[in-house]
Each structure stands twice: as structure tokens, then as C-alpha cells.
N, C-alpha and C positions, 0 to 999 in steps of 0.2 A: 281673367276677363270672361264675361258671359255674352253670348251672341244669341239673341232671340229673333226669330224670323217672323214675318207677317203671318197672321192667322190663316190666311188662305194659301200659304206656301205648301207645295207638294213635294214629297220625297219619294224617289224611285230608284229602280235598278234597270240596267240595260243589258240586252243580249242581241244576237243576230243569227239568222237561220243557218248559214253555212258553218258558223263557228260552234254551234251547239247541237244541231239536229242529228247528224249522222244519217243513217238510212238512205244513203246516197243513190241507191238503185231500187228502192222499194216503192210498191204501190203505183207504178207507172211514172215515177219522176223521170224527167229528161236530164240530160247531162248539162251541167253549168260550166262556165269558163273556169271556175275554181276547181271543179272536178278534173277538168283537163289539165290545168296549170299545175295543180299540186301533185299530179301523177308523173310529171316530167322530172327526172332526177336532176338535182342541182337547184331547183326553184325554191325549195323549202329548206331552211337552215338545218333542221334536225331530221329531214327525210320523212316526216310524217305527212298526214293529209287529214281531210275532214270526213273520211268515210264513216267513222264511228263517232268521233268527237265526244260529246257528253251524252249521246243517245237520247237527247231531248224528245225525239220523235216517239220513243216508247215510254219515256220517264217524265213527261211534262207535268203529270200530277204531283210527282215527288218534288219537283222544283217549285211549282206554284205553292204547294203546301208549305215548303220551307220559307219562301218569300213572305207568305202570310204570317208565319210564326214569328218572323222578324219585324212585323208591323209595317212592311213596305206598302206604300199607298198607290204607286203607279208601277206597272210592269211593262217595260218596253221590249218588244220583240219585232222580228221582221218576217216577211213572207218570202219564200223561195219561188221566184218567177217560174223556173222550169218544173216545179211541182204542179203549178196551176195550168201552165201551158207547156207541155214537154217539148214542143217544137217552137216555142216562143209566141205562136199565134195559132189560130185554127181551133182544133178540138180541145175543150176544157177537160181537166182531170177531176171528176167529181169526188173521187176519194180524197184528194188533197184539199179541195174546198171544204169538205166535211171535217178533215183533220184540224184545220185552223179554226173552224167554227167551234169545234169541241174545246180547243185550247182557250179561245176567247171567252166562251161560256164559263169555263172552269175558273178563269181569273176573276170573272164577274161574281161567280158564286162565292168566291173567297173574299169578296168585299173590296177588291182592288180595282183601280181604273186601268184601262188599257191604252198603251201608246203603240201604234202599229206602223212600222216602216215598210213602204211598198218596195223599195229597192235598197238593199244593203250589199251590193256588189256581185251577187251571183246571177249574172246574165245567162239566159239559155245559150248554150254553145251553137245551136242552130242559127241564132241571130248573129252571133259573132262570125260565123262562116260567111255571112252576107255583108260583113264590114262592121258589125257591132255598133258602137256609139258613133262611129265615123260615117255611118249610113243615115242620111236624113230621114229615110222611111221608118226608122225605129221610133220616131216621135208618135206616129199613128199606132204602132204596136204597143207602145207604153200606155197610150190613152185607153186602148181596148182592155189591156191588162188591169189598169187602175179602175176602170168602170166596172169590170167584173168583180173586183174586191169591194168596191163601194156598194154594189148591189147585194153581194153575199153577206157583208158584215156591217152594213151601215149603222145598225142600231147597237152594235156591240163594241164600237171603238170610240174612245173619248178624244184621242189625239192621233191624227193621221200625219205621218211624215212622208213626203213624196220621195225624197232622196236622202241617203246618208252620205255626206262628204263627197260631193261631186268632184272636188279637187283631187281626191285620191283615185276615183274611178278614171279620171282623165289623165292626170299628170303621172301618177304612180303606175297606171296601167299602160299608157300609150307613149310616155316619154322616158320615165326612169326605168321602166321594165321590171320593177320590183313586185308588182302585182299583176294579176291576170288582166289582159291577155299577154302581157310581157313584151310590149313593143318599145321602140326607142326612136320616136319621131315627134318632135315638138309641135309641128304643124298639125299632125293627127290629134295630138292632145287638145289643141285649141278647138278643132272641129268637134271632137268628142264632148268637150265642155259645153259648147254651144247647143248641141243636140240634147245633152242632159238637161240643160236649163229650159229648153223648149219643152221637153217632156214634163218637167215640173209644172210649167205654165199650163200645158194642155190638161194635165190631171186636175189642177186646182179649178180651172174653168169648168171642167165637166162636173166636179164635185159641187160647185156652187149651183149648177143648173138642176141638181138633184134634191136640194133642200134637206140635206142630212143634218142630224143634230150635233155632231161633234165639231172639233176645231181642226184646222188643217194648216200645215206649215212645211218648212224644209229645214234640214239640219246641215249647217255648214261648219267645217272645221276651220277655225281661224286662230292665228297666233299673233301676239303683239311683237312687231319687229323693233329691234334696237340696233343702232350702228355700233359696230365693234369698238370704234374709237369715236366718241361723241363729238370730238373736235375736228374730225376728219371729214371734209365736205364730200369726198367721194364715197366714204362709208355711209354718210347720211343719205345720199342719193340712191345708193345700192339698197339701203333698208326700205326706202319708199318704193322702189321698183318691186321688191319682194312683197311689200304690203299690197301693191296693186295686183300682182300676179296671184298671190295666195288668198287674199281676202276680197279685194274689190272686183276682181274678174267675176266673182260669183255673187257677192253682196250687192254690187251696183245694179246689175240688170234685174235682179229679183226685187230690190227695194226702191230703185229709182228709174228703172227702164232704160238705162244707158250702160255702155261698156266704158271702162277707163281709157279715154282716147290717148292720153299721154303714154300709156303702156303700149297700145297698139302702134303708135307712131315709132316708139323706140324699137319694138320688135320688127316692124317693117324694115327699119334701117339695118337690122341684123340679118335680113334675108328670110325671115319667117313668113310662111304663107298664112295670112289671117283667115279666120273663119268666114264662110259664105253667109253673111247676115243679110237676109232679104227683107223686103218691106213687110211689116207686120210681125216680124220675129220678136223684136224687143217688146212690142205691145203684148204679145202672147206670154212672154216670160214674166212680165210685170203685172201679175195678178195680185189682188189684195190677199194677204195671208193673216191668219189669226195669231201666229207666234213665229218667232225665229228661233230655231233650235241651234244651240252652240255646242260644239265639241272642242275642248281645249285641255291640253296636258302640259304644255311647255311654251317657252318664248322662242323667238327667232333672233339670234345674235348674228348680225349680217356685216360682211366686209366686202368691199369692192374687189373684184377678181377678174382680171382680163382673160383668164383661161376658162371662165365658166360661162360658155355660150348657152343661150342667147341673152340671158339677163345680166351677164357680167357682174354677178353677185353670188357669193357662196356663204354657207353657214359656218360659224365657228362657235366657241364656247366662252362663258364668263369665268369658268373655273369653280362653279358651284357644285354641291353634291348632286349625284345622279341617281336615278332609279335603275332597276335592273334592265330597263329598256335602253339605258344610256341617255335618258332625257334629263336635263338639268331641272332641279327643283327651284322654281322662281315664282312663288305665289303672287308677288306684287304685280306680275304681268297680267294676272287674271283681272285685277281691278282696272289696270290701264286699258285692257282690251274691252271690258264691258263698258267703260265710260266712252271709249272711242266709238263703239257700235252705237251707243245711245246718241252721241253727238252727231254721228254721220248719217244714221238711218232712222232714228226715232221709231223702232218697231213697237207694235202695240203691246207685245209681251216677249220676253226672252225665257226660254227653258234651256237650262244646261243639260243637254241630253246625254253627255258623256264627260266624265272627269274621273281620273283615278291613277293608280300607280302600279307598275309591275315590280314585284319584290321576289327575292329568292326565298320563297316560303318552304317550310317543311314541318311535318308533324313531329313534335318533340316527344321525349320519353314518357310524359304523362298524358299524351294524346291531344295536346293543345297546339294550335298554330299561332304563335305570338308575333304577329306581323305589326310590330310597333312602328316601323318605318312608314307603313301604309297609313296607319292611324294619324301619325304626325303630318304626313302629306295632306290627307283629307282635311284635318283640322286647319292647317295653314291656308289651304285654298278656300275652304268655306269661310274662313275669317275675312278673306278679301271679297268674296261674294257678298257677305253681309255688309261690308263697308260700301260696296257699290249700291246695294239696295237702300241703305241709309241715305245715300247721296242721290236717290231718285231714279236709279236704273230699274226698270220694271221686270226684274227677274222673278218668275212665278214658280219655278221648280228646279230641282237638282236631282239628277240620276247618276248613281255611281256606275262607272265602267270598271269591272263588270260584275254580274251577279255570281256566276261560277267561273272558275278558271276554264279556258276553252281554247279552241284552235285559233291562234293569233296570226293568221295570214302567213306571210313569208317567214315568220319566226316559228311556225308550227305550234307544238305543245311545249316549247321551251321557255315561254314567258307566262308568268302567272299574274293576271290582273284581278282575279276574283276576290270577293269577300267570303266566298265559299270554296274550300279546297276540293279539287277533283283528283281522285285516284283513277287514272284512265284504265288501268288493268281491271279493277274490280267495279268501277263506276260508283264507288262510295263517295258521297258528299259529306264534307265536314266543315261546319261554319268556323271561320277564323275569328280571332279576337276582334278584328275589324267589323265583322258582322254583328257581334254583340254590342260593340261600341256604336255602330250605326243605328241599331235598334233603339238605343238610348237617345240618340240625336233625334230620331223620328218622334219618339214619345215626348221629348221635351221641346220639340219644334225649335231646336237650336243646340248650342254646345257651350 
């Protein structure tokens, strides 16, 4: 079967500052929460860190050239906040402002569009010392940071993404403790989520006042939840609570200007301290956006679980094949999720800003990386994206996560998501079979 995408559909790759840049102490960069977190023994599975990663800071031309050679149309990257403001606020680091300007200019020179994420998790540690995302004052700090970038790069960016996956910044960082700063407090996670969303709103509002030429949106990670037992009423309710927490807690205020009240009522009954939502907060969050960015890799299979406070719901599996990240391959869930987003929010555009698979890749004896599992995963998920587009969902672009193998947060260097293989010792980049396959997809505008 052939899948041809609309003529204006855009194909991209995605990266993020801490995961690829390295140079963690160079040219005046301040410490980030991930610098601190990854240096604490036991936080990272393979005991690695992002000190060097892919050395993008020194090798960005090589990566941009490689993306260009593969026909990539949009290059997504993020800015490291502590590079620009080593203390989170105050004095700007002109060397770092110039670095990103050089990168963005080079991407443009190579004929690609730029998608720039303001915040992909590497908060300045100095701001974390003051409470991080739990401190309401961070909203003003983020606004000043965002305006600095808008002023510096306004003509060089096609797509601005305010935040990447605020669910992960709040819940994985402040509740599950898997990510920096590594806390375990559900009420703190809710406060962090609220201030993240306010920061998004204040950045979009500032952007609109500046009359810049690009588009602006936010990237949310969402999964389609399914009850473990479709006939079990408690599992059905648990799946809806999971949807409200993971999807609607972020989607509703951005797209509708409300929080899911049913979720807040339930959590209050569990003794959770709800966020301090003041007059004007939701109005600030609910700014008109040009696109909704979606990151999706898997589905949520949910069962009722009296031991899983405060949601009383936990994740289980369907028994499907899994990627090297342990995530089940369930492509139909992408279609169900996209149609749910369309029905619920009617966003002007959707850009799939991340989708991909971790595979156990290696260079074989003839120098190839035959990552057939990744190609199969991408084919199947793209097939469901195409089905959604045919059914009227306004998906305008698709970016593979990720371009090169990189530092995968709590997994360190042990998980390979890239379509380009990284030898971390030599820093040699080798395109995998999936890179050449993706080049064909871009050339054919389909598969």
C-alpha cells in the first residue's frame, strides 16, 4: 500500500540541547539541573552523563550537513537556558547567544527550516536552588529568557516551541523522581505543571506583541489510554483518570483555558494539595497558538490499582512486541490519539515533533546498521498518521526522534533512538539503514 502525504507536509528530525551538545562547562555556561542530577551516582542507569554527549557544540556543522544530505526539511533543536543566562536571569552570555545564531544561520544556509524549543528540561541550577518550577517567580524569569531569544533569533526561526513535554518536567521531575531535579512530591508536581503552563502563556503573549514572522506553539507528550479490561468499569474509570492527568491537565488549559475539574476533585479527595490557581492565570495560559506539537511513542494500558496513590491507576501491558526502551509497539493508538486531539481541541495544526523507537543497534561486519525494527516501527506509525490526515486531522509535519543517538536522560547512553549511529568514543556518525529509508520517504513525500 502507498501512503502519499499532502503537498505542504514537512519532514524533520529532532534533537535537544543537553542530549547532544556536551561542552557542559565551556564559554561561560552555567550549571543546569541535568548537570547536577547526572553527576549524582545512581541517577543514570549506565552511570554516564551529558558532559560530552555528541559534542554538537563543536560539531554542529557536521550534523547539519548530514541532515541536509538526507533531504531533511525541518531541523528541530533546543536552547540551553543556562548557556544564555548562567544564573537563570541577570547578565546574558553573549558567546552562547552567538553560538545558537551561528547554528540557526547554518541550518538556513543548508536550505532547511528551523524548529527551536525554548525549554527542553535543562533548567539553570541557580533557579532550581530557589524552588525551580515550584516557585511562581520563575514565570517572569522564563518570559525574560524567551524575549531574549525572540529578539536574538526572531528572523531565523520558523517554528518556536515554548516547552517540550511539561508533563515530564513536572511529573517525572517532581513526583516520580526519575528526572531532574529528582523529587517525589505529587503536590509539587502539580505546582510545577501550573507554573510551566503559565510560562508558556507568558512567552506566547510576549511573542505576539513583537510581531515576529514565525509560528509558535507548545509540544505536549500524550498517549492514548485504554482500559486493561475493556469490560471492567473500574479499569475504564482508571484509564479516564490517566487521560485527565497525562493529557488534559496540559491540553485543556492551553487549548480551552480550563483545568479538568473532575481530576482536581478526585485528587483533592486523595489529600493532594492542588496548585495555587489565581485570577488571570488560566487566561494567561490560554493564548492562541499556531500549532500543537505532539510527542508520542506508545499507548497507556491502564488498570485500577488501589495501591497506586493518588490516581489509583497503574500501567500494565497488552503483551505486544516492545522496543529496546520497553515500550509496546501499538501504532493504532497514534490514530486514536490524533482523532481524540482533533475532536477535543480542534487545533489549527498538529506537528508530530517526536516519534521513534529505541533499538539495539550495532555496526555489522560490512559497516551497515541494519535497523529493520526501527524502519518497521516508523512505517507502521506513519501509516496511522496518514490515516488520520485522510480523515481530516490537520497534521502538517512529522519529526523523527531522534537524528543522532544521544544522551537519553535517565537511560544515559544505553538507549539508541537515532537514525544516525553515534560512536561516543570516536564521535563518528554513521547513518543507519533507517536514515536512508527516511531520505526516500522525504523524497517521495510518503511511503
